[in-house]
VOPAGU-2260 file (C-alpha; in pm, 1 decimal, decimal comma):
REM VOPAGU-2260
SITE   aa  ch    i         X         Y         Z
SITE  MET   A    0       0,0       0,0       0,0
SITE  LYS   A    1     138,5     338,4     -98,6
SITE  GLN   A    2     142,0     640,7     129,3
SITE  GLN   A    3     -67,7     953,1      82,8
SITE  GLY   A    4     209,4    1128,2    -110,8
SITE  SER   A    5     193,5     865,3    -389,2
SITE  ILE   A    6     107,6     949,8    -747,0
SITE  SER   A    7      -6,7     703,6   -1010,3
SITE  ARG   A    8      55,4     709,4   -1381,6
SITE  ARG   A    9    -260,3     920,5   -1417,0
SITE  GLY   A   10    -206,6    1130,5   -1105,0
SITE  LEU   A   11     -26,9    1460,3   -1071,2
SITE  ILE   A   12     165,2    1618,9    -786,4
SITE  LYS   A   13     -55,8    1893,1    -647,1
SITE  GLY   A   14     204,0    2154,5    -561,8
SITE  SER   A   15     535,0    2133,9    -383,0
SITE  ALA   A   16     378,5    2075,5     -41,9
SITE  ALA   A   17     276,0    1726,1    -143,0
SITE  PHE   A   18     624,3    1656,7    -271,3
SITE  MET   A   19     798,3    1784,6      38,7
SITE  ALA   A   20     599,5    1562,3     274,5
SITE  ALA   A   21     849,1    1329,8     442,8
SITE  PRO   A   22     884,5    1057,7     357,6
SITE  ALA   A   23     731,3    1100,7      14,0
SITE  ILE   A   24     677,8     798,7    -209,6
SITE  LEU   A   25     617,5     867,4    -576,1
SITE  SER   A   26     506,1     581,2    -795,7
SITE  ALA   A   27     528,8     588,5   -1172,5
SITE  SER   A   28     316,8     277,6   -1205,4
SITE  ARG   A   29      81,7      99,7   -1440,7
SITE  ALA   A   30    -216,5    -102,5   -1333,9
SITE  MET   A   31    -132,4    -303,3   -1025,3
SITE  GLY   A   32     -68,6    -664,9   -1105,9
SITE  GLN   A   33     221,9    -860,6   -1248,1
SITE  ASP   A   34     473,6    -579,0   -1296,3
SITE  ALA   A   35     811,8    -598,7   -1126,5
SITE  VAL   A   36     867,1    -334,3    -858,9
SITE  PHE   A   37    1189,4    -135,7    -840,0
SITE  LYS   A   38    1241,6     108,4    -553,7
SITE  ILE   A   39    1467,0     412,5    -586,5
SITE  GLY   A   40    1564,0     618,0    -283,6
SITE  TYR   A   41    1623,6     985,4    -361,0
SITE  VAL   A   42    1808,1    1201,9    -107,0
SITE  SER   A   43    1858,9    1578,2    -130,9
SITE  PRO   A   44    1857,5    1893,2      86,5
SITE  GLN   A   45    1506,9    2035,4      46,7
SITE  THR   A   46    1518,7    2254,6     358,4
SITE  GLY   A   47    1792,1    2436,3     550,1
SITE  PRO   A   48    2082,9    2646,7     418,1
SITE  LEU   A   49    2145,8    2409,5     124,9
SITE  ALA   A   50    1779,8    2403,3      16,6
SITE  GLY   A   51    1868,0    2570,2    -313,4
SITE  PHE   A   52    2008,4    2234,4    -426,5
SITE  GLY   A   53    1663,8    2079,6    -382,3
SITE  GLU   A   54    1470,5    2367,4    -535,0
SITE  SER   A   55    1387,7    2187,0    -859,0
SITE  ASP   A   56    1328,3    1838,4    -713,9
SITE  ALA   A   57     950,0    1850,3    -741,0
SITE  PHE   A   58     975,2    1967,9   -1100,5
SITE  ALA   A   59    1228,0    1698,2   -1190,5
SITE  LEU   A   60    1008,1    1424,3   -1049,9
SITE  GLU   A   61     696,6    1553,5   -1221,6
SITE  ALA   A   62     876,5    1614,1   -1551,0
SITE  THR   A   63    1013,3    1258,1   -1565,4
SITE  LYS   A   64     706,7    1080,1   -1425,8
SITE  ALA   A   65     557,4     982,3   -1761,1
SITE  ALA   A   66     890,5     843,4   -1881,7
SITE  PHE   A   67     927,2     635,7   -1565,9
SITE  ALA   A   68     573,9     505,0   -1611,4
SITE  GLY   A   69     679,1     369,0   -1950,1
SITE  LEU   A   70     999,3     198,4   -1839,1
SITE  GLN   A   71    1069,1    -159,7   -1935,1
SITE  ASN   A   72    1334,7    -402,1   -1824,0
SITE  ASN   A   73    1418,2    -681,9   -2062,9
SITE  GLY   A   74    1086,1    -624,1   -2239,7
SITE  ALA   A   75     877,1    -633,0   -1922,4
SITE  PRO   A   76     709,5    -330,2   -1761,2
SITE  VAL   A   77     849,4    -206,8   -1431,0
SITE  ASP   A   78     659,2     -39,3   -1148,6
SITE  VAL   A   79     907,4     221,7   -1022,3
SITE  GLU   A   80     866,5     374,4    -678,4
SITE  ILE   A   81    1074,6     679,9    -589,0
SITE  ILE   A   82    1101,1     735,8    -215,6
SITE  VAL   A   83    1209,5    1091,4    -137,0
SITE  LYS   A   84    1405,1    1194,3     171,7
SITE  ASP   A   85    1502,0    1544,3     288,4
SITE  THR   A   86    1841,1    1580,2     457,9
SITE  GLN   A   87    1741,9    1919,7     605,2
SITE  SER   A   88    2096,7    2020,8     499,5
SITE  SER   A   89    2241,9    1800,1     774,8
SITE  PRO   A   90    2510,9    1537,0     701,8
SITE  ASN   A   91    2395,9    1333,5    1001,6
SITE  ARG   A   92    2038,6    1329,7     879,3
SITE  ALA   A   93    2158,4    1241,2     528,3
SITE  SER   A   94    2319,6     930,2     673,6
SITE  GLU   A   95    2011,7     850,3     883,5
SITE  VAL   A   96    1758,1     876,1     601,3
SITE  THR   A   97    1982,2     670,1     373,1
SITE  ALA   A   98    1991,9     395,6     636,4
SITE  GLN   A   99    1610,6     414,9     651,6
SITE  LEU   A  100    1585,7     375,2     275,8
SITE  ILE   A  101    1806,6      67,9     283,2
SITE  GLU   A  102    1690,3    -101,2     602,5
SITE  SER   A  103    1321,2      -5,4     624,5
SITE  ASP   A  104    1208,7      94,2     276,2
SITE  GLY   A  105    1394,6    -181,5      94,2
SITE  VAL   A  106    1519,7      25,5    -197,1
SITE  ASN   A  107    1712,6    -126,2    -486,3
SITE  LEU   A  108    1911,0     186,4    -574,7
SITE  VAL   A  109    1997,5     514,1    -399,9
SITE  ILE   A  110    2050,3     839,7    -587,2
SITE  ALA   A  111    2145,7    1168,7    -420,6
SITE  GLN   A  112    2262,9    1521,7    -488,3
SITE  GLY   A  113    2349,3    1843,0    -312,5
SITE  ALA   A  114    2707,7    1924,8    -205,5
SITE  PRO   A  115    2940,3    1704,5       4,8
SITE  GLU   A  116    2709,4    1744,6     304,0
SITE  THR   A  117    2468,6    1515,3     116,2
SITE  THR   A  118    2671,4    1309,4    -128,7
SITE  ASN   A  119    2938,8    1191,7     115,4
SITE  PRO   A  120    2726,1    1060,7     405,1
SITE  VAL   A  121    2480,0     905,7     159,9
SITE  ALA   A  122    2757,8     732,6     -33,6
SITE  ASP   A  123    2933,7     619,2     284,4
SITE  GLN   A  124    2615,6     460,4     415,8
SITE  CYS   A  125    2554,3     289,0      82,8
SITE  GLU   A  126    2911,7     160,3      62,9
SITE  LEU   A  127    2879,7      19,9     414,6
SITE  SER   A  128    2547,5    -145,7     330,1
SITE  GLU   A  129    2660,6    -269,4     -14,0
SITE  MET   A  130    2384,8     -67,7    -181,0
SITE  PRO   A  131    2433,1      59,2    -539,5
SITE  CYS   A  132    2442,4     438,3    -534,4
SITE  VAL   A  133    2487,8     725,6    -781,1
SITE  THR   A  134    2542,7    1086,1    -671,4
SITE  THR   A  135    2601,6    1424,6    -832,8
SITE  MET   A  136    2626,6    1800,9    -766,4
SITE  CYS   A  137    2952,3    1789,8    -572,2
SITE  PRO   A  138    3303,8    1841,1    -714,3
SITE  TRP   A  139    3461,7    1497,9    -735,6
SITE  GLN   A  140    3759,8    1575,8    -508,8
SITE  PRO   A  141    3549,5    1657,2    -198,1
SITE  TYR   A  142    3339,0    1351,5    -280,7
SITE  PHE   A  143    3627,3    1110,1    -338,1
SITE  PHE   A  144    3904,2    1230,9    -109,3
SITE  GLY   A  145    3655,6    1358,5     147,5
SITE  ARG   A  146    3555,6     994,4     189,4
SITE  SER   A  147    3921,5     883,8     214,8
SITE  GLY   A  148    3908,1     730,6    -128,5
SITE  ASP   A  149    4214,4     545,2    -255,3
SITE  PRO   A  150    4277,4     618,9    -625,2
SITE  ALA   A  151    4425,1     271,2    -671,5
SITE  VAL   A  152    4115,2     101,9    -532,4
SITE  GLY   A  153    3817,1     335,9    -558,3
SITE  PHE   A  154    3485,6     229,4    -410,2
SITE  ASP   A  155    3276,2     -78,9    -475,9
SITE  TYR   A  156    2914,1      39,3    -468,1
SITE  THR   A  157    2917,3     417,5    -499,0
SITE  TYR   A  158    2954,9     618,4    -821,7
SITE  HIS   A  159    2957,8     990,2    -891,6
SITE  TYR   A  160    2945,0    1230,4   -1185,1
SITE  PHE   A  161    3026,3    1602,9   -1179,9
SITE  TRP   A  162    3313,5    1833,2   -1260,9
SITE  GLY   A  163    3631,9    1858,4   -1054,5
SITE  LEU   A  164    3846,8    2129,4    -902,0
SITE  GLU   A  165    4079,9    2110,4   -1202,0
SITE  ASP   A  166    3784,0    2219,7   -1414,2
SITE  VAL   A  167    3676,9    2506,2   -1189,9
SITE  ILE   A  168    4038,3    2625,6   -1157,2
SITE  ALA   A  169    4083,7    2628,4   -1535,1
SITE  ASN   A  170    3758,8    2819,7   -1583,6
SITE  PHE   A  171    3834,8    3070,8   -1308,7
SITE  LEU   A  172    4178,8    3132,5   -1458,4
SITE  ASP   A  173    4020,8    3190,9   -1798,1
SITE  LEU   A  174    3794,4    3456,0   -1643,0
SITE  TRP   A  175    4074,1    3627,2   -1452,4
SITE  ASP   A  176    4325,0    3622,4   -1736,3
SITE  ALA   A  177    4068,7    3786,1   -1963,4
SITE  SER   A  178    3961,5    4043,4   -1703,2
SITE  GLY   A  179    4264,3    4268,7   -1746,2
SITE  VAL   A  180    4323,8    4285,6   -1369,8
SITE  SER   A  181    4696,6    4323,7   -1307,8
SITE  GLY   A  182    4709,0    4233,4    -937,5
SITE  LYS   A  183    4817,2    3876,1    -870,4
SITE  ASN   A  184    4713,1    3844,6    -505,4
SITE  ILE   A  185    4381,7    3662,2    -481,0
SITE  ALA   A  186    4163,3    3672,6    -170,2
SITE  GLY   A  187    4066,4    3317,1     -66,4
SITE  LEU   A  188    3749,3    3246,1     132,7
SITE  PHE   A  189    3728,3    2881,1     237,4
SITE  PRO   A  190    3491,4    2752,4     507,6
SITE  ASN   A  191    3573,5    2475,8     750,8
SITE  ASP   A  192    3368,0    2211,9     571,8
SITE  ALA   A  193    3430,3    1943,0     310,8
SITE  ASP   A  194    3405,2    2184,0      18,2
SITE  GLY   A  195    3614,3    2456,7     177,9
SITE  ASN   A  196    3886,9    2220,1     293,9
SITE  ALA   A  197    3910,1    2069,3     -54,5
SITE  TRP   A  198    3908,8    2401,7    -240,4
SITE  GLY   A  199    4163,2    2554,2      -1,6
SITE  ASP   A  200    4393,9    2252,9      26,5
SITE  PRO   A  201    4750,0    2376,3     -48,3
SITE  GLU   A  202    4829,4    2083,2    -278,3
SITE  LEU   A  203    4499,1    1944,6    -408,6
SITE  GLY   A  204    4293,8    2265,4    -407,5
SITE  LEU   A  205    4328,0    2608,7    -566,7
SITE  PRO   A  206    4653,7    2748,8    -414,6
SITE  LYS   A  207    4913,2    2537,2    -599,5
SITE  PRO   A  208    4776,3    2556,3    -955,8
SITE  LEU   A  209    4706,4    2926,8    -912,8
SITE  LEU   A  210    5064,2    2979,7    -794,3
SITE  ASP   A  211    5185,0    2794,3   -1102,6
SITE  ARG   A  212    5003,9    3057,7   -1309,7
SITE  GLY   A  213    5155,0    3348,4   -1116,6
SITE  TYR   A  214    4873,7    3408,4    -868,4
SITE  THR   A  215    4912,5    3398,7    -488,6
SITE  VAL   A  216    4614,2    3299,3    -274,2
SITE  ILE   A  217    4588,0    3509,0      41,4
SITE  ASP   A  218    4427,0    3256,4     276,5
SITE  PRO   A  219    4353,5    3381,6     631,5
SITE  GLY   A  220    4248,5    3030,3     735,3
SITE  ARG   A  221    3922,2    2840,9     755,0
SITE  TYR   A  222    3617,4    3022,2     889,1
SITE  GLN   A  223    3319,1    2854,2    1052,3
SITE  VAL   A  224    3005,3    2812,2     841,2
SITE  MET   A  225    2734,1    3072,7     919,6
SITE  ASN   A  226    3002,2    3320,3    1019,3
SITE  ASN   A  227    2880,3    3667,5    1120,9
SITE  ASP   A  228    3208,2    3859,4    1108,4
SITE  PHE   A  229    3456,9    3863,7     820,0
SITE  SER   A  230    3646,7    4169,9     943,7
SITE  SER   A  231    3977,3    3986,6     991,4
SITE  GLN   A  232    3962,3    3834,1     645,6
SITE  ILE   A  233    3873,2    4167,2     486,3
SITE  ALA   A  234    4161,9    4338,2     665,4
SITE  ALA   A  235    4405,4    4075,8     536,4
SITE  PHE   A  236    4276,2    4111,6     180,0
SITE  LYS   A  237    4300,8    4490,9     189,3
SITE  ALA   A  238    4653,9    4475,0     327,5
SITE  ALA   A  239    4758,2    4242,4      44,6
SITE  GLY   A  240    4599,3    4463,6    -221,4
SITE  CYS   A  241    4370,1    4185,6    -348,2
SITE  GLU   A  242    4165,2    4280,6    -654,1
SITE  ILE   A  243    4021,7    3932,8    -708,2
SITE  VAL   A  244    3820,5    3729,0    -458,0
SITE  THR   A  245    3752,9    3357,4    -486,4
SITE  GLY   A  246    3637,8    3069,5    -270,2
SITE  ASN   A  247    3346,5    2842,5    -199,0
SITE  MET   A  248    3069,8    2969,2      28,8
SITE  ILE   A  249    2705,9    2908,3     114,1
SITE  PRO   A  250    2474,9    3200,6      27,1
SITE  PRO   A  251    2428,2    3337,8     383,5
SITE  ASP   A  252    2804,7    3356,5     437,2
SITE  PHE   A  253    2867,3    3531,6     108,2
SITE  ALA   A  254    2588,6    3783,1     179,6
SITE  THR   A  255    2752,7    3865,0     513,4
SITE  PHE   A  256    3100,2    3895,3     362,8
SITE  TRP   A  257    2988,8    4108,8      68,5
SITE  ALA   A  258    2791,9    4351,9     285,5
SITE  GLN   A  259    3083,4    4389,2     527,6
SITE  ALA   A  260    3332,5    4431,1     241,7
SITE  LYS   A  261    3131,9    4727,0     113,9
SITE  GLN   A  262    3103,8    4873,1     464,4
SITE  GLN   A  263    3478,3    4840,1     523,7
SITE  GLY   A  264    3591,1    4984,2     191,9
SITE  PHE   A  265    3708,3    4662,9      27,3
SITE  ASN   A  266    3612,7    4690,8    -340,6
SITE  PRO   A  267    3762,2    4410,4    -551,9
SITE  LYS   A  268    3727,5    4425,3    -928,1
SITE  VAL   A  269    3647,7    4053,1    -972,0
SITE  VAL   A  270    3457,7    3825,1    -734,7
SITE  THR   A  271    3435,0    3462,1    -846,8
SITE  ILE   A  272    3270,7    3239,6    -586,8
SITE  GLY   A  273    3152,8    2880,0    -606,4
SITE  LYS   A  274    2824,8    2748,3    -459,0
SITE  ALA   A  275    2680,3    3077,3    -325,9
SITE  LEU   A  276    2634,6    3237,6    -667,4
SITE  LEU   A  277    2447,5    2951,9    -831,4
SITE  PHE   A  278    2094,7    3061,2    -749,7
SITE  PRO   A  279    1895,4    3342,3    -920,5
SITE  SER   A  280    1686,4    3396,1    -608,0
SITE  PHE   A  281    1999,2    3474,5    -407,5
SITE  LEU   A  282    2129,1    3715,9    -671,1
SITE  GLU   A  283    1791,5    3889,9    -675,3
SITE  SER   A  284    1823,6    3942,3    -299,7
SITE  LEU   A  285    2154,9    4124,3    -354,9
SITE  ASP   A  286    1995,7    4374,1    -599,0
SITE  ALA   A  287    2260,9    4600,6    -753,7
SITE  ALA   A  288    2532,5    4449,2    -532,9
SITE  GLY   A  289    2506,6    4126,5    -732,7
SITE  ASP   A  290    2579,5    4282,5   -1070,3
SITE  GLY   A  291    2915,1    4157,8   -1203,4
SITE  LEU   A  292    2965,4    3868,1    -962,1
SITE  SER   A  293    3104,2    3561,5   -1139,5
SITE  THR   A  294    3090,6    3186,6   -1091,8
SITE  GLU   A  295    3131,8    2848,4   -1252,6
SITE  ILE   A  296    2842,8    2737,3   -1475,5
SITE  TRP   A  297    2751,3    2369,2   -1465,5
SITE  TRP   A  298    2439,7    2389,7   -1680,0
SITE  SER   A  299    2231,7    2650,3   -1858,3
SITE  ALA   A  300    1950,3    2692,2   -2107,6
SITE  ALA   A  301    2220,6    2746,2   -2371,4
SITE  HIS   A  302    2393,3    2410,0   -2322,1
SITE  PRO   A  303    2371,5    2188,5   -2634,7
SITE  PHE   A  304    2246,9    1865,7   -2472,0
SITE  LYS   A  305    1919,9    1670,1   -2469,6
SITE  SER   A  306    1742,9    1455,8   -2214,1
SITE  SER   A  307    1756,9    1082,3   -2272,4
SITE  LEU   A  308    1423,9    1053,7   -2088,2
SITE  THR   A  309    1206,9    1325,8   -2238,0
SITE  GLY   A  310    1396,5    1434,4   -2549,3
SITE  GLN   A  311    1391,2    1795,9   -2429,1
SITE  SER   A  312    1673,5    2033,2   -2512,3
SITE  CYS   A  313    1830,2    2235,0   -2233,3
SITE  LYS   A  314    1632,3    2541,5   -2336,8
SITE  GLU   A  315    1309,1    2343,6   -2346,7
SITE  LEU   A  316    1375,1    2203,3   -1999,6
SITE  ALA   A  317    1464,9    2549,4   -1864,2
SITE  ASP   A  318    1152,0    2703,0   -2017,6
SITE  ALA   A  319     937,7    2421,7   -1877,3
SITE  TYR   A  320    1077,9    2482,8   -1530,2
SITE  THR   A  321    1002,0    2854,7   -1550,1
SITE  ALA   A  322     649,5    2785,3   -1676,7
SITE  ALA   A  323     583,3    2534,4   -1397,7
SITE  SER   A  324     741,7    2726,6   -1111,5
SITE  GLY   A  325     717,6    3089,3   -1212,0
SITE  LYS   A  326    1088,3    3120,2   -1131,9
SITE  PRO   A  327    1398,5    3171,3   -1346,8
SITE  TRP   A  328    1580,9    2852,1   -1439,6
SITE  THR   A  329    1868,7    2755,0   -1215,4
SITE  GLN   A  330    2175,5    2540,2   -1279,1
SITE  ILE   A  331    2028,4    2281,5   -1044,8
SITE  VAL   A  332    1745,6    2207,7   -1292,6
SITE  GLY   A  333    1970,7    2021,3   -1536,4
SITE  TYR   A  334    2142,9    1806,1   -1276,3
SITE  SER   A  335    1823,5    1728,6   -1083,5
SITE  HIS   A  336    1682,5    1601,0   -1411,2
SITE  SER   A  337    1996,5    1412,2   -1507,3
SITE  ILE   A  338    2008,8    1195,8   -1193,4
SITE  PHE   A  339    1669,8    1051,8   -1291,9
SITE  GLU   A  340    1796,1     993,4   -1645,7
SITE  VAL   A  341    2080,7     786,5   -1502,7
SITE  ALA   A  342    1846,0     600,2   -1266,5
SITE  ALA   A  343    1602,5     517,4   -1547,8
SITE  ASP   A  344    1885,9     389,3   -1764,9
SITE  ILE   A  345    1999,3     160,9   -1481,6
SITE  VAL   A  346    1646,5      24,3   -1443,8
SITE  LYS   A  347    1629,8     -49,0   -1816,5
SITE  ARG   A  348    1961,0    -235,2   -1829,0
SITE  ALA   A  349    1983,5    -429,1   -1502,3
SITE  ALA   A  350    1991,1    -800,9   -1580,2
SITE  VAL   A  351    1791,0    -881,5   -1265,5
SITE  LEU   A  352    1605,7    -602,3   -1088,0
SITE  ASP   A  353    1600,0    -757,8    -741,7
SITE  ASP   A  354    1968,9    -856,8    -746,3
SITE  SER   A  355    2194,9    -583,5    -603,3
SITE  GLU   A  356    2498,3    -714,4    -791,7
SITE  ALA   A  357    2306,9    -697,8   -1119,4
SITE  VAL   A  358    2195,3    -343,5   -1040,4
SITE  LEU   A  359    2554,2    -254,0    -948,8
SITE  GLU   A  360    2675,7    -392,0   -1281,0
SITE  ALA   A  361    2423,9    -167,9   -1457,3
SITE  VAL   A  362    2562,4     128,0   -1260,4
SITE  ARG   A  363    2922,4      35,3   -1349,5
SITE  THR   A  364    2842,3      12,0   -1720,2
SITE  THR   A  365    2649,9     340,0   -1745,8
SITE  ASP   A  366    2725,4     505,8   -2080,1
SITE  LEU   A  367    2459,1     768,4   -2140,1
SITE  GLU   A  368    2413,1    1102,8   -2314,9
SITE  THR   A  369    2219,5    1320,8   -2071,2
SITE  ILE   A  370    2090,7    1675,3   -2033,8
SITE  VAL   A  371    2425,8    1762,1   -1865,0
SITE  GLY   A  372    2651,9    1575,9   -2106,1
SITE  HIS   A  373    2806,0    1229,5   -2137,7
SITE  VAL   A  374    2801,3    1011,4   -1826,8
SITE  LYS   A  375    3021,6     702,8   -1868,0
SITE  PHE   A  376    3171,3     526,1   -1570,2
SITE  GLY   A  377    3497,1     338,5   -1593,1
SITE  GLY   A  378    3632,2     508,7   -1900,1
SITE  GLU   A  379    3624,9     888,2   -1901,2
SITE  GLY   A  380    3669,7     982,9   -1535,6
SITE  PRO   A  381    3980,7    1009,7   -1320,6
SITE  PHE   A  382    3882,9     687,1   -1137,6
SITE  LYS   A  383    3641,3     402,3   -1204,4
SITE  ASN   A  384    3385,1     556,9    -967,2
SITE  VAL   A  385    3401,0     911,4   -1103,1
SITE  VAL   A  386    3322,3    1074,8   -1435,5
SITE  ARG   A  387    3366,7    1445,5   -1510,0
SITE  THR   A  388    3099,9    1653,3   -1679,5
SITE  PRO   A  389    3171,2    1974,6   -1876,3
SITE  LEU   A  390    3208,3    2312,5   -1708,8
SITE  VAL   A  391    3219,4    2672,2   -1829,2
SITE  ALA   A  392    3218,9    3005,3   -1645,1
SITE  GLY   A  393    3043,3    3336,7   -1653,9
SITE  GLN   A  394    2890,8    3629,5   -1478,3
SITE  TRP   A  395    2568,6    3765,4   -1334,3
SITE  GLN   A  396    2478,2    4075,7   -1532,1
SITE  ASN   A  397    2167,6    4275,5   -1445,3
SITE  ASP   A  398    1937,4    4351,2   -1737,8
SITE  ASP   A  399    1765,3    4684,2   -1801,4
SITE  ALA   A  400    1497,5    4592,1   -1547,6
SITE  GLY   A  401    1758,1    4515,4   -1282,5
SITE  LYS   A  402    1699,9    4138,8   -1303,0
SITE  PRO   A  403    2014,5    3922,0   -1282,5
SITE  GLN   A  404    2094,3    3711,8   -1589,3
SITE  LEU   A  405    2363,2    3442,1   -1585,7
SITE  VAL   A  406    2580,8    3493,6   -1892,9
SITE  ILE   A  407    2842,8    3245,4   -2015,8
SITE  THR   A  408    3154,6    3453,2   -2084,6
SITE  SER   A  409    3421,8    3181,2   -2104,2
SITE  ASN   A  410    3397,8    2844,1   -2277,5
SITE  LYS   A  411    3761,7    2753,5   -2341,7
SITE  GLN   A  412    3723,8    2433,8   -2139,8
SITE  ALA   A  413    3409,5    2325,3   -2327,8
SITE  PRO   A  414    3397,7    2499,7   -2668,7
SITE  ASP   A  415    3075,1    2324,9   -2773,1
SITE  ILE   A  416    2887,9    2528,1   -2509,6
SITE  PRO   A  417    2827,3    2875,4   -2660,3
SITE  VAL   A  418    2935,0    3206,1   -2507,0
SITE  GLY   A  419    2656,0    3455,6   -2443,7
SITE  GLY   A  420    2841,6    3779,2   -2364,9
SITE  GLU   A  421    3158,9    3952,4   -2251,6
SITE  PHE   A  422    3304,6    3964,1   -1901,4
SITE  LYS   A  423    3306,8    4301,2   -1724,0
SITE  LEU   A  424    3473,0    4427,4   -1408,7
SITE  ILE   A  425    3256,5    4500,1   -1105,4
SITE  GLY   A  426    3143,0    4862,4   -1116,8
SITE  ALA   A  427    3256,3    4909,6   -1474,4
């Protein structure tokens, strides 16, 4: 018997409130009867400071529902149940709800997204429980090395696709080299969390490759997440004459830093920050102060890919999200959709649906063109468990109405993704 949050092949989700009910079970089913049942556990941060990563979850599930209802495995129809869990942006809860999915809900596959605070505890729990798992939306270094991964061995049950720090570094350098800024001291803002420790690591993070290109990262040390005072960092950056700021921050921390920087007379010409600057809603909250901020771009309406589930182009998917939600598209939309593409492909190809080793083999042999690019494990990534997806970079530029628009200004690392405008200095 399915819970109240269930939807049938004919049913529709009635607003996000129904989706966010915890736990939510969504069934893309046919008539009850002889069909095999395959349970997918989906874990993401739908509430809390990382809730932006779960913003398009309800849309992704609704948009792919019809395709899931038509899935077949070896010529036989499959009744797919998707059981949704909210981490509340807590790593501990991410681990707890994953254990519930495995031990109580009896899922056959776990998929998850939303920064290391989600991907790592979910993957660790799955590895411990020998549960096939695919994750995304976390740079692969925090995912892999943050879990003490051994490059010579990898992991057995947990797989991941996303870009890596080498990709974000290359894109950031492309932005900075083209900016015309002469100063080579770069202000580094790295929190004391998995992302910040990876990005700021002297050898594996940004400092060493930036030094190789003539830049010096001024790193005052790790700050605690949800910090309310960046005065010491700002003082260090001013003393070093930093004209460029970089790092990896959650939106509340960047808002605090940026307001205090203005108050204390620190006016860099380029600010390129990961994570915080992904979301249009956050940029709208900054008003004019957001104009000219730059970031990595994982996905956009201009990307040249199509969904393997719905056949939609990136623009069509972005437009559909805006029509359904009334909100601007966000980079999260493409990756939220893609994780269900990968899951559906696994369901189609698994030799035996109720055999975890058969499901794992289908994960291992994933080779799929998705809305975010090519996902192929075991051949194109740095390790067997990791595959990199393409990355470009760009800038938030306010339009004539003062609305922020994310513009791709650098595509050297992925030339097939088109540029949409030119980079400009803050205040120019």
